[in-house]
Each structure stands twice: as C-alpha cells, then as structure tokens.
C-alpha positions in Angstrom: -57.3 -59.6 -34.4 -57.0 -55.8 -33.4 -57.1 -55.0 -37.3 -60.3 -57.0 -37.8 -61.9 -55.5 -34.8 -61.1 -52.0 -36.1 -62.2 -53.1 -39.8 -65.8 -54.4 -38.2 -66.1 -51.0 -36.2 -65.5 -48.7 -39.0 -67.8 -50.7 -41.3 -70.4 -50.7 -38.8 -70.3 -47.1 -38.2 -70.0 -46.7 -42.1 -73.4 -48.5 -42.5 -75.1 -47.3 -39.7 -77.1 -44.3 -41.0 -80.5 -42.7 -41.5 -81.5 -45.3 -43.6 -80.5 -48.2 -41.3 -80.5 -47.1 -37.7 -84.2 -47.9 -37.6 -83.3 -51.7 -38.1 -82.0 -51.7 -34.4 -84.5 -49.3 -32.9 -87.7 -49.8 -30.9 -90.0 -49.1 -33.8 -88.6 -52.0 -35.7 -90.0 -54.4 -33.0 -93.6 -53.3 -33.4 -93.7 -50.6 -30.2 -95.6 -47.9 -32.0 -98.4 -46.1 -30.3 -101.2 -45.4 -32.4 -101.0 -42.8 -34.9 -102.8 -39.4 -34.5 -104.8 -38.5 -37.6 -102.7 -36.0 -39.9 -99.5 -36.7 -38.0 -96.8 -39.4 -39.0 -96.4 -42.9 -36.9 -93.3 -42.6 -34.7 -91.7 -45.3 -36.8 -92.0 -42.9 -39.7 -90.4 -40.0 -37.6 -87.5 -42.4 -36.6 -87.0 -43.7 -40.1 -86.6 -40.0 -41.2 -84.7 -39.0 -38.3 -81.0 -37.9 -39.4 -78.7 -39.4 -36.9 -75.7 -37.8 -35.3 -72.3 -38.6 -36.5 -71.0 -41.9 -34.6 -67.5 -43.2 -34.0 -65.0 -40.8 -35.3 -67.3 -38.7 -37.2 -68.5 -41.7 -39.3 -72.3 -42.4 -40.0 -74.9 -39.7 -39.4 -75.0 -36.3 -40.6 -72.8 -33.4 -39.2 -74.3 -29.9 -38.7 -72.9 -28.7 -42.0 -73.9 -31.9 -43.8 -77.4 -31.7 -43.0 -77.6 -27.8 -44.0 -76.1 -29.0 -47.3 -78.1 -32.3 -48.1 -81.6 -30.3 -47.2 -80.5 -27.3 -48.8 -81.0 -25.0 -45.7 -79.9 -21.4 -45.5 -76.1 -20.8 -45.5 -76.3 -18.9 -42.5 -76.9 -21.8 -40.7 -73.4 -23.5 -41.7 -70.5 -23.0 -39.2 -72.3 -21.8 -36.2 -70.3 -22.4 -32.9 -72.9 -24.2 -30.9 -74.0 -26.9 -33.4 -77.4 -27.3 -31.8 -78.9 -29.2 -34.5 -81.6 -31.1 -32.4 -84.7 -29.1 -33.6 -83.5 -29.0 -37.1 -83.5 -32.9 -37.0 -86.8 -33.6 -35.7 -88.2 -30.9 -38.1 -86.6 -33.2 -41.0 -87.8 -36.1 -39.5 -91.5 -34.3 -39.4 -91.2 -33.1 -43.1 -89.7 -36.1 -44.7 -92.8 -38.2 -42.8 -95.0 -36.3 -44.7 -95.9 -33.8 -42.1 -96.2 -30.3 -43.6 -95.1 -27.7 -41.1 -97.2 -24.6 -41.1 -95.5 -21.7 -40.1 -97.4 -19.5 -37.5 -97.2 -17.3 -34.7 -94.6 -19.3 -32.8 -91.3 -17.2 -33.5 -90.5 -19.1 -36.8 -87.1 -18.1 -38.2 -88.0 -18.3 -41.8 -85.8 -21.2 -42.6 -86.9 -23.3 -45.5 -85.1 -26.3 -47.2 -84.5 -26.7 -50.9 -88.1 -27.7 -51.6 -89.5 -24.8 -49.8 -90.8 -26.9 -46.6 -90.4 -24.7 -43.7 -88.1 -25.7 -40.9 -88.1 -25.1 -37.3 -84.5 -24.5 -35.6 -85.5 -23.2 -31.9 -86.5 -25.6 -29.3 -89.2 -23.0 -27.8 -90.6 -22.6 -31.4 -91.1 -26.5 -31.8 -92.9 -26.6 -28.7 -95.4 -23.8 -29.6 -95.7 -25.3 -32.8 -96.8 -28.8 -31.4 -98.9 -27.1 -28.7 -100.6 -25.1 -31.3 -100.7 -28.2 -34.1 -100.9 -31.2 -32.0 -102.6 -30.2 -28.7 -101.1 -30.7 -25.0 -98.2 -33.0 -24.2 -99.3 -36.6 -23.2 -96.6 -36.9 -20.6 -95.1 -34.0 -18.5 -92.7 -33.9 -15.5 -89.1 -34.7 -14.7 -89.3 -38.2 -13.6 -87.7 -40.4 -16.4 -89.7 -43.6 -15.3 -93.0 -41.5 -16.3 -91.5 -41.8 -20.0 -90.9 -45.2 -20.0 -93.1 -47.2 -22.5 -94.1 -44.2 -24.6 -92.8 -42.8 -28.1 -93.0 -39.5 -29.5 -91.4 -36.1 -29.6 -89.7 -34.7 -26.2 -89.2 -31.2 -25.4 -86.5 -30.5 -22.6 -86.5 -26.9 -21.5 -85.1 -24.9 -18.3 -82.0 -26.9 -18.4 -79.4 -24.0 -18.0 -77.5 -24.9 -21.2 -74.9 -22.1 -22.0 -75.8 -22.4 -25.8 -79.2 -23.7 -26.2 -82.6 -23.1 -24.4 -83.4 -26.9 -24.2 -83.4 -29.8 -26.5 -85.9 -31.7 -28.5 -85.6 -35.2 -29.7 -87.5 -38.5 -30.5 -88.0 -40.6 -27.5 -88.5 -44.3 -28.3 -89.8 -45.5 -25.0 -86.6 -46.0 -23.4 -84.2 -43.4 -24.5 -83.6 -40.5 -26.9 -83.0 -41.6 -30.4 -80.6 -38.8 -30.9 -78.8 -38.0 -27.6 -79.9 -36.7 -24.3 -77.6 -37.5 -21.7 -78.6 -36.6 -18.4 -81.1 -34.2 -19.4 -84.0 -35.5 -17.1 -81.8 -34.7 -13.8 -80.9 -31.4 -15.6 -84.0 -29.8 -17.0 -86.9 -28.8 -15.0 -89.5 -28.4 -18.0 -89.9 -31.7 -19.7 -93.0 -33.1 -21.8 -93.5 -35.9 -24.4 -95.9 -35.4 -27.6 -96.7 -39.1 -27.7 -96.9 -40.7 -31.4 
C-alpha cells in the first residue's frame, strides 16, 4: 500500500507542470476577469506561468532550469538567493503575448533567447505595470480585499533579507506561485487585475 501511494505521489508530481497545472486552477472554472485591451487574460497568464518545483524537486522549474529553458543570461544561474518570482511573471507575460517594453524603470537588460526583455526585480515590475497598465485595482494589506479578484500581485516592504518584495499571480484566493504569510508581513501590497 505504501509503495502504491508513493508511486501515485511521484507520478502526480511529475505530470503537474506548467502545461497541466491550469487544469486545477481557478481560471479553469471560468473565473476570469474581463481582459484589458493589449493585455492577456488571467487564464493566459496562469497557463504560461512556470510553476515552482513541488515534491522533492519534481514538477515545476528550478531557478537554473528556468534560466536554461528561456535562454536567459548565464550570470543569473547559481545565484544564492534563488528569487525567481519576477522572472516567472515576466515569462507568463511574454509567453501570453504581452511584449515587455524596456523603459525608465531600472530595467536590468536581461533578455531571453528570442530577445524578449525579462524583468528580474520586484520594484521594476511594479514600475512597469504602473507605467504600462495604470494604477493598481486593489491596494492595502487586508487579504479579504483581494478575494475574488485575479491578476498580478506585488508585495513590497516585507522585511525580506534577500529580496525587496515578491510578485506573483493571484487567482482570487491565493498565489499561483507562493506567498506564505505575506499579507501579514508586507506593508505595501497591490493587485493589477486581469
């Protein structure tokens, strides 16, 4: 019995990846907010969001695997803090058809193998969204205010040792990636609704 359960867990972890994770997501049940002109829908973002590794490293993409897969600059490999949140949202945007246009937001110059710009810093992603999308639709630190809304969520002023914040996809009830306890830890939170 234990061997059967273990096999099921391993098989589930192996098939749960960026192409199948959306099957169990909120957008698979039709909870998409209306799309803004020129921007992808939430379901398109979620479908193109590379999930984090799951059980024992199976499924999802590690930092170095994401760098290799996207053909990103080699200096991004092997960094110690492994903060990949903004790269994951950048990938979701670009692979869903939204071209990231570098501007005055302290862009790092990172591009993938197809020469598409990637944003790698939380503050740069927030600046980009505010310049290209407009002001956030939901702000504040009460998690209940975000319930039922979907989009790109930006957490800042969190007191993290190795990052200035976190950016993720918010599916209406939680982060698609991971954001454990961030509503109680961060003092500047905003959602750009899709």
